[in-house]
N, C-alpha and C positions, 0 to 999 in steps of 0.2 A: 504494499499499499504506500502511495506516495505520501511524503510527510506534509505537516502543516506548520504554519508560523505559530498558531496558537490553537489549542484545543480546550474547549470548555466542557468539562466532564461531569457526569453523574447528576445533571439537573433535570427537573421536570420542565419540559419545553411547552410553553404556550405559544403557538406559532403565529398568532395574530388574525387567524380566521374565525376564532371562536370555538374551534374543535377542542375536545378534551385534551388535557395535558398528557404527555407521554415521556417516559424516561428515555433520554437520548444524549449522546454527545454531539458537539458542534465543532467542526474543523474549519478554521479560517486560513485562507491563503491570500496574501496581499490585502485588498480591501473588500473581499468577498467571502461569503460562506461557500465553502467548497464541499462540505459533506455533513450530513445529519444522520446519526445512527450509532452503532457500537464501534467506537474508535479507540477502544482500551489498548489495542496493540499497535497504534499508529505512532510514528515519530512525530515530535512536536517541539518547536523551539521554546515554548512556554505552555504551561498547563494551568487553568483556573479551576479549582475544585468547587463545583456548585452542588454538591451533595445536600439534600434537604432544602434546596433553594429552587425557585422558579427562574427560568430563563426565558426572556420575552424579547420581541423587537424593541428597539429604543422607541420611547414615546415620541409622538409628533404633536407639538403644541399648535392646535389649530387656529389659535387667535392670540397674537402677541403684539406688543408695542416695543419690541426689542431692536428696532432699527438702528438706534445710536448706542445702546448698551453693549453691542457686539464689538464696538471700538473702545468704549470706556472701560469695560470689564470683560475682556476677551475670554477669560476662563469660564464665563457663563456659569458660575457656581450655583446661582439661584435656579437654573434649570437642570444642569447636570446632576445635581443633588437629588433630583427627583426621577431621574432615569430618562429625561428628555434629550434626544439626540438631533431633533429637527425642529426649527420654529418657522411658523408662518407669520411674516411681519408685514407691516404697512396695512393696518385695519383702521376702520372708522374714518376713512378718507384722509388720513394723516400720513404723509410721508416726508422724508428728509429731502427727497429729490422728485422732480426737478425744481429746485427753488434756492435762490440766495436772497438775503434780506438786508435792508438798510437799517432796520429797527428791530425791536423785540417781536418774536413770533406771536400772532394773535391766538388766544385760546380757541381750540384745544391744541394748536400746534405746539404750544409751550410745554406739553406733557412730554415731549421728546428731548427737550433741552432749550438753551437760550439761543440767541442769534447765531453764535459761532458754530452751532451744530448744523445750520443750514448753509452748507458750503458746497453743495453739489448741484451744478447748473443742469446736469443730465443724469438720468438713472444709470446710463453707461458709466459715468464717473463713480457713482456709488457703488456699483458692482465691481468695478476695477479696484476700488479701495479695499473692498472685502477680499478680493483675490490677492492683493498685496499684503494684507494683514488679516489672515483668516482667523475666526474665532473657534472656540472648542467645538461648537455645535454647527451643524448645517443651518443655512438660512435661505428661505425663499421669500421674495419680496414682491408686493404688488404696487400699483401706483395709486396715489390718494387724490380723490376728487377735490377736497378742501384745499390741498396744496396747489392743484392746478388752478382753482379759482383765484386763490391769493396771488398766484404769479401772473395771472392773465387779466385781472380786473382791478380798477382803481378803488372799488368798494364792493363788498359782497352782500350788502343788504338789499339786493335786487336780483332780478333774473339777468342771465348773461345775454349779451347782444349776439347776433349772428357771427360777427367778426371775432368776438371773444370765444365763442363755442369753437370756431374754426381754429383758433390759436390753441385751445385746450386739446382739441382733437389731434393737432399736429404734435404736441408734446406727449400725448398719451401714445400715440403711434410710435414715436421714437422710443418711449420707455418700454413698450411691449417688444419692439424689434431688438432691444438691447437685452431683454431676457425677464422683464417683469412678468409674473405669472398670472396677473389679473388686475382688476379695477375695483377699488373700494370706495365706499361712500360712508359719510357720517351725517345723514340728513337731519339728524336731531340738533347739530351744532350750528352756531351762528354763521360761519363761513359758507355752509351749505344749505342752510335752512330756507332760503328764499329761491333755491334752484327748482324750477318746475320739473315735473316728471319728464316732460319731453326733452329737456336738457340732458338729463341723466341717460335716457334712451340713446340720444345721439352719441354720447360718449361710450356707452356700453356696447354700441354696435362696433366700435373700433376694436374693443376687446374680443368681440365675437369673431372678427375676422382673423384673429390670431389664435383661435381655439383656446381662448383664456376664459376665465370666470369672473362672476360679479359677486363681491361680498358686501354686505351692508349693515351698518348700524342704522336701523330703520328710522323713519321720521317720528315714530311715536312707539313706546313700549309700555304705555299706560292706558288711558281711557280710550284712545283710538288705535290700539294695537292691531285689531282685525283689519282696519283700513290700511295700515302700514304693511301688513303682510300682503294684502291684495296689490298694493303699489309695487312692492318688491317683485311679486310674480309677474305683474304686467311689464315691468322693465326687462325681466329675463325673457319673457314670451316675445315681446315686440323686437328686442335687440337680437334674440336668438342665442342665448348662452346660459350656462347653468348659474344658479343663484345659491349663495350661502347666507343665511340669516344669522348675523353674528350675535354671540352671547344671548341666546334667546331666553326671554324672561317676560313676566307680567309685573310691571313696577307700580308701586303705590299701594298703600294699604286698602284703598277702595277696590282694587283690582284682584285681591288675593282670591285664588280659586279659578281664575279665568284661563289657566293653562289648559283646562279641558277643552275650551273653545278654541284656543289657538292651535293646539295640536291637531284637533279635528280639521281645521281649515288647512294646515300644512299637509295632512294626509290626503285630503280632497285635491289639493293643488298638485301633489306629487303623482296623482293619477294622469295628469296631462303634461308635466313638464319637470325638468331636472331641478330639484330643490332639496337642499340640506341645511343643516344648522349645527352650531355648536353651543355648549353651555359650560358655565364654571360652577363648581359645587359649593355654592355659598349663598346666604340669604342677603348679603350686602353687595351693593354695586360700588364702583369708585371711578371718579372722573373729575372734571373741573368742578370747583365750588360755585353753586348757583342757588339763589333764594327759591327758585321754581322747584328744584329737586328737594331742598330742605323741607318744603311745605308738605310733601307727600311721603316723607320718611319718618319712621318712629324714633330714629336717633341718627345723628350725623357726627362723625369724627373728622377732624381737620387733618389732612395728610401732608400738607405744605402751605406756606404763605410767604410771598415775597416781602410784604410790608411788616408782617408780624411772625418771624421765623419760630419764635418760641411757642407759638400755637400748635405746632406740629404734633400730632398724636393726642390732642385734647378734645373733649367733647364740646361741640359748639354751644349746647345749652349752658355749660359751666362757664364758658367764655362770656357769653351774653350776660349771664347772671352777675359775674364779676364787674362787668363794665356797666351794668345797670341799663341795658338797652335791649331791644328785641332781637331775636335771632336774625331777622332780615337786615337790621342795622349792623349786626356783627359781621354778616357776610359782606357787606359793602366796605366795612373797614379792613377786612382781611384780604380782599382781592388785590391782585390775582392770586389764586390759591386753588387747592384741590381738596377733595373729601371722599370719605366712605359714607355711603347711605344705606342704612337698614330699611329696605323697602320691598322685599320679596317675602313670600311664605315658604316655610319648609315643605309644606305639602306640594306646592308648585314646583319647587326645586326637584324634589323626588320624582314627581310625575314626569317632568322634562327629562331628567336623567334616565328614567326607565325606557323611554322611547328608544326603539332599535336604531334610529338614525341619528341619535344624539352623539356627536363627536365631543371631545373634551378639549377645551381651550382655557388658558389661565386668564387672559386679558389683564395680566399684571402690568403695573406701571413702575418700571425699574428706577426711574429717576425721582420718584416721591421720597421725601425725607422720612415719612413714616408710611410705608406702602401697605396696601391690602395684603393679608396673608396668602392670597391666592398666588402671589408672585412666587413663593417658595413652597406651597403646600397643595396645589390642585390635584396633581396626579396621585401622590400617596394618599390623599384624602379619599378619592374615589376607591382606590384599591383596599385601603384599610377600613375606613369608616363606613362607606356606603356598600361596598361589596362584602367584606368580612363580617363587620359588626352588625350591620342592618340587613344583610342578605337581600339587597335590592336586585342583584343579578350575580351569577357566578363570576369568579375571578377570570376565567377564560373570556367571558363576554366583556368584562371591564377592560381587559387587555385589547380586545378587538376594537373597542370604541376609541382607544388612545393610539392605535397603530394601523392595522389593516384598512379599517374603514376610513380613516383620515387620509391614508396614502391614496386610496381609490378616489375619494372625492376630489382631492387636488391634483391627481395624476402623477404622484411621486413614483416614478418607475424604480422598481426593484428595492423599494423601502417599505417598512412596515410589515415585514414578513420574515419568517425563518424558513428558508428553503435553499437548496444549492443555487447559486447564481445571484442571490439577493445580496445587497451590500451588508457588511458586517456591522450594523448599528444594533447594539444589543445591551440589555440590562439584566443583571443578576440581582434578584431581591429575595428577601424572606417573606413568604406569604403569611406567616403567622405573626410577624411583628411590624411589617411595613405600615406607617401611618404618618400623617402630617404633624409637625411639631410647631409650626408657625402659627401665631395667634393674633388676634386683633390688638392685644396689649404688647406682644413681643413678635412683630411679623417677620423677622429675619431669622433664619435657621434651618439647617438641613433636616430632611425627614429621617425617621428611624427606619431601619430594615433595608436600605438600599446599599448594595455591595458595589461590584465593578460595573461601569458604564463605559461602552466602547462606541466610537464612531469610525466607520471604515477600518475596523479591526484594531484601532489603537485606543488604549484606555485613556479617558479623560477624567475619570473620577474612580478613586480607589481608596479604601480605608478611611471613609468619611471625609475626604479632602480632594481638591483638584490635583491632577498629576502634573499639570503644566503643559500638557500636549495641547495642540490646536489643530486638530485634523479636519475641522468643518470646512464646508464648501458653500459657496454661493451657488444655489440651484437655479438654473435658468429655465424659461419657458421652453426653449428649443431642445432641452435635454429631457424633458418630461413627456409623459402620456398626456393625451387629452383628458381634462377633468371630467369626472362622472362618466368615464368610458363604460363602466359596468352597469350604469343605470338602467333599471327596468321600471316601467310604470307600477306604482303601488297598487296592491290588490284592492 
């Protein structure tokens, strides 16, 4: 038998398809899985003993804002520590490229960094920078609608003109030709809120021509959530491309329980067109601070504030009480700022997680002073809390939601699977102890139970610490399969 660079031996393999685990060894040669089976007699440059552990494909984070942190913290410890090996970046319409700025970035573009972060006039330049200084994890990036609007318009509180749409289409065309894997919008946010549906369709059609996809932070996730799903579906249908509904939720205390309605509409829509969604496993959201969201949340934590940095990590109600003002007045005094909003119900989170189409995305904001714990905890929380402790679904199904399903929806060729020929993106973890340890009070910290994590056959996380290896790649549209290629109409 030909030898291997590395053999992972004795583990229970969850292959990413949802099939039952089976005892097998995995042989790695160069950056690929070369064999799966009994490799006890094979020569190996190194062996990883996975006895009593589960070996799974590396997790694929379906929804991130890691566009800039891959440069600032290239070891990607907040993701590697969870077993994440690939991140999907540029969500909610916010991208670093193509944009350079003369002043501070408008919210929510400031979630990625200050003016200095916006130094890429072209997506090609952004991807080239990743090639020159690769992070530990793989990264696939989309192009953001809000970024295109800020770059093409003198003000965003209106619909774009025909000339401005043409300029955005040209920049999007260049982004997709350079390797962007899709087009994302954040129609809830001020830079895109005034964009008519027709403007979005005109841009999404450019992505469709490149066999790319459309991901959207919908226009509304609260009272008008059903209308927003219908608008998202219309954009996909008229432009002719797959749609991903980002961080699906029903927000606001008045809407608790409505996930039964939204999931029914999603299933109905999936009978006609390609539609998927991701979800994070928490009852709290996190984004820029706004009085609008404070009003529909049961509790609000401040994650950062430019004007009052010491407010980071504190409850907004406590701050307002100290200042003897209303919460809305406190918001105005803190801006620009970010926040965590407790605005979903646990029953809705569980119902959405149980849906077989639910991919897992962290939606973490790595530049926040006091981030949401989802940045460090999303994937082990699903495996430990929701799968093992609550038995919401079997471990093999949890693995599928984080790996094979996500790879298929985004067209990530030869990733999210354990089979000969697939890339050796792998995680070894203890199914009996894996769980998130990041909390709202202490949001940073690696999970329990995650052992070795490999990208392209090289370990980036071992013994509860980064190894220093940076084997990640910038994954480009031209190197991937068509998104949702395996899609079949829902029954």
